[in-house]
N, C-alpha and C positions, 0 to 999 in steps of 0.2 A: 390522397397523394400527398407524398412526403416532399417538403420543399428542399431546395438546395442548401439553405441555411441550417436547416435541421440536420442534414447530413454532414455539412461542414463542422457543425458544432460537435456531433458524435465522433467524428474521426479526429478532430483536434482534441477532444478531451481525453480519448483512448490513447493518443500519441503522447500527450502530456503527462498522463498517468504512468506510463511505461518509463519515460525519460526522469520524472521526477521521484519515482520509488526508491531509488537508492540514495537520493539526496535527502528523502524524508528519513530513511532508516539511519544515516548518518548524523542527522539533526536530533534523532531520538537518543543516540548513544550507541547505537549497534554498528560496530565496525571491524575492520580486518584485525585489528589488535585486540579485539574483545570489547567488552561493554565498557564504556567510559564511566569513571567514578563520579558520582554525584549527578548522572544525567537521568532522564525518564526511563531509560532502558535499565540502569541500575534500581531504580525503584521497583520496576516491573519483575526484574529478577529477584529481589530481595522478597517481594510479596509471593512469588511463585514458590520459592525455596521455603518459606515460613509454612506455606499452606501444604507443601508436600514433605513436610518433616525434615526438611534441612538441604534438600537438594531439587534441582530443576528437572522436571521429568522429560525424558526424551519425547520428542513430538509434539511437546507444548507449544503455544503460541510463542511464547519467549524463546524457546529453543529454535523454532523455525525462523524467527525474525533475526536472531544472532547468526544463524547460518546464512540467512541471505544477506546480511550486513558485512559478514566476513568473506564470503565466496561469490555474493552477487545472485540475482534471481536465476533460477533454472528455466528452462524453456517453457515448462508447464505453468510456473508462476508468473512469468511474463505474459503468457497468453491469457491468464486468469484476471491479472491486474489490466491488461488492455481491454479485454472484455467488459469488465465492471466499468472502467472509465468510459467506453464507448457507449454502454448502456445508460450509464448516468447522465452523459452529455446529450444523447439522444432524446432522453425523457425532458430534461430540462429545456432543450431546444423545442421540443413539440409543445410543451407547455407554455414557453413564452411565445410560440408562434400563436397560440390561441388568444392571447391578450393583444396581439398586434392587429388581429382581425384579418 
């Protein structure tokens, strides 16, 4: 049987993941005005461009993150982020419940 605390942990982390994703993207340098100079995003974009012969490939991770940073997460991306956060929170809650006895 799954305890209430495990369910609460899963729901809480899923919600936090959805709410914090735009903040994390902004902190990395992916924003509405493009990639911030000198940021982690700029380093990622530079590496991707070098690896692809001078341009960032459409559909690449860097392109997807910039799109999400500029326009926000799509409904599918929001569902994925929430699901992954919920699964991770549930797993952590379940493991920690095993140590509490």
